[in-house]
N, C-alpha and C positions, 0 to 999 in steps of 0.2 A: 414589537409589542406583543401582548398576550391575546389580542382580539382575533388573531388569525388573518389579519390584513396588513397591508403596508401603506402608510400615509405618505404624503408628498415629501417630507423631509427624509424619510427612510428610502424612498425611491431615488432621491437625489444622491444620498450617500452610496447606495448600491451601484448606481451608474458611474459615480466618480471612482469607486473602487475598481470597476471594470475598465473604465477609460477616464483618465484624469483630465482630458480635454473637453469633457461634457459641459455644455452651457445651460443656462436656465431655460432657453428656448428648446433645447433638446429634451429637458425634463418635461416641459409642457407637452411637447409633441409625443413623447413616450407615454405619458399618462393618458392622453387622448386616444392613442392607439391601443393601449391596454384595456381601457374601460369597456365593460360589457353590460353590467347591471349594478344596481345599488347606488351608493354614494360615490361620486367621482373623486372625492378626496381620499377614499380608501380603496386600494386595489388588493384583490385577493392574490395569494401566492400562485394559484393556478393561472390567473390572468397574466401575472408577471412572467411566469415560465413560458406560456404560449407565445407571448410577445417577444421574449428574449431570443428564442431559437429562430425567429424570423427577422430579427432586427439587424440594423447596420452594424451595431456594436459586436454582435455575435459573429457576423461575417468578417468584421475587422480582426477579431480575435483568431478566427480560423485562418485568415490570410497570414497573420503574424506567425502562427504555429507552423503553417505550411512553408513559409519562408525560412523559418528556423530549421526545419527538417531538411530543406534543400541546401542550406548553407552547411549543415552537418554532413551532408552526403556528397560534398564536392570532391572528396578524395582522401587518400591515406594521409597526405601531408597536412590537410586541414584538421583531421582528427588528432594528430600528434603535435599540432602547432603550439608552441609555448605562449603563455599569456603575457606578451610584451606590453609594457606600460601599465600593468595592473598591480595591485597591492601584494603584500606578503602572503595574505591568506589565499589569494588565487594561485600563487606559486606553490605554497604548501600543498594545496589540494591537487595541483597539477602533478607534483612529484610523487604524491601518495598513490594516485590512480594511474600514473604513467605505465608501470609494468603490466597492469591488467588491461589497459586500453591498447597498448602495443600488442599484447598477446592476442586479443580478440580481433584487432584490426588486421593482423597478418594471417590469421587462420580462418576467419569467417567472411565469406563474400558479402559485401554490402549491397543488398538488393535494391536499395534506394537509388543507386547510381544508374544512369541510362545504360541499357543493354545488359544489366546484371539480374534482371527479374527472373530469368530462367534458372538461376541458381537458388531460388527461394527454398526448395525442399532440402538441398544440401545445407543451407544456412540454418534451417530449423533443426536438422539432425545434429549438426555440430554444436549449436547452442545448447541443446539438451545434453549432449555429451560433456560439454564444459561445465554445465550446471551440476551434473553428477560428480565430476572430478572435484570441483570446488566444494561441494557438499561433503564429500568424503574427507578432504583435507581439513575442512572446518571442524567436523566432528572429531577427527583425530587430534588436532591441535587444541581444541577446547578441552578434551579429556586430559591431555597432558598438563595443560595449565591448571585444571581443576585438581588433579592429583598433586601437583607441585604446591598449590596453595592450601591443600587440605579441604577442598570444597567437593562434596559428593556430586557424582555425575547427574543425579536427578535435579539438583539445584542449578547446575550449569545448563541443563536442558531447558528448565523453566525460564531462565534469564537470557544467557548469551545466545544459545542456539535458537530460541524462540524469536528473539529480536533479529538475529541474522537472517533467518528464513522469511521474515515478514517485511524486510526492506524492499524487495521487488514489488510486493503488493502495495506498499506505501507509494512508491514512485508511479506505478501504473494508475493507482487511484487518483493521485494528484494530477496526472496528465489528462485523464478523461474528465475529471472535475473541472479543470480549466477550459475544456472544450464544451462545457455546459451539460455534461452527462453525469449529473450527480447520482442518479439511480444506478447507473452502471458502475460507478466508483464503489458504492456500498455493496452491491450484489457481487462484485468481483472479490471483495474481501471475504464475504460470507461463503461464496462458492469455492474459493481456494482452500478454505479450512475444511469444508465438507469433502472436497476431493482428496485432501491429505489423509483424512480419517478413513474414507470408504475405498480409496484406490491406493494412495501412497503407502499405507501400512499393509493391507492384505496382499497386494501384488508381489512384493518381495517374499512374503511368507509363502505364497502359493508356489512361486518359482523354486523356493528352497525345498519345500516338501515334495515337489514333483521330480526333483533331481534324483537320479537313481542311487547315488552314494550318500545321500543325506537322510536324517530321520524323517518319519512321516508326520511329526508334530513339531510345533515351535512353542517352547515354554517361555512365557512372558515373565521375565525376572523383575517384577515391580511389586513391592510391598504396598499394601493399602490402595490397590487400584480401584476398589469399590468406593473408598473414601474420595478419591480424586474424581470419579465419575459423578458422585453425588454433589460435590462442590461445583463441578462444571455445570450440572443441571441447575443448581442454585444460582450461578452466575448468569446463565441464560435467562432465567426467570427475572432476575434483578434488572438485567439490561432491557428486557421487553417492558417491564414496569416503568423504568426511567424514561424510555423513549415515549411510552404512552403518556406519561405525565407532562412531557414536553410538547405534546400535540403532534407527535410523529414528525418533528422537525429537528434538524441539526442545529443546536444552539451551543453557546459557550458553556452553559450549565451542564448540558449533556456531555460535552467533551471533558469537563472537569470531573463529572461523576464517573466516567469511564476510567480516567486515571486513578481515581480513588479505589474503584473496584479492582483494578490491576494490582495496585500496591497492597491491598488487603489480601489478594490471592497470593502474592509473593511472600508476604509476612507469614501467612499460615503455612505455606509450603516449606519455608525455611525452618520455622519452629517445629513443624511435624517431623521433618528430617533430622533435626537436632536431637529430639527425644528418641527417635527410632534408631539413630546411628550414634552411639556414645563417642565414637572417634571423631565425629564432626565437631570442629571448634577446638 
């Protein structure tokens, strides 16, 4: 609701979402444990959050996640095990990711396995190296596909490359959100974009300019960069305004508004590139 509190029915639905085996007695015990002040029939979000991280349900979720991690860390054979007895979608997913999973399984030590913790630094370096290699291949292939289809590289960067580089952020945010760390999920997405702008772009440019046989400057070949910067600032203002209107809470309305803003951004980017590049389309 819009009162900034959670009533009994909403508490019941939240608990059943977290654990389907929750009973009415569990709901009553949970409300009693959450209650700090005011009406007992309405619990504040802060009271719910404080109770959740100390609750049996939270500990049960943590145990399930730890058990899942242990099962995934049982060995190479477990990572490459086919999904026997599951549907066609599971097999399709297995076949699509098998080359990638096999490559990473045989080249990066799994530090979750007993006795492999000492290889954590090597695993980190190899993971970064594979990310760099995959990023190079992704940019190369996307550029080829864009040239083949007649789509400018700027538009491909706005869409395909942006989505591809955001998938790891999506997975990490989902994982920590399931662990009850919603703030960490949001800050991770924001922090990764700030890192991309302030470190991911300047560092390669710095290395390029410091190399003896290369020029001292890097020319950014992007038309209308000031227009893009102004649109970015406008999007940030719009996002802050929408979050403020939603009471600084993640709601369905907020999610829908984010999608609308993203599609508006894509439409204006494509239209701008269409008029800027006559060969486009």
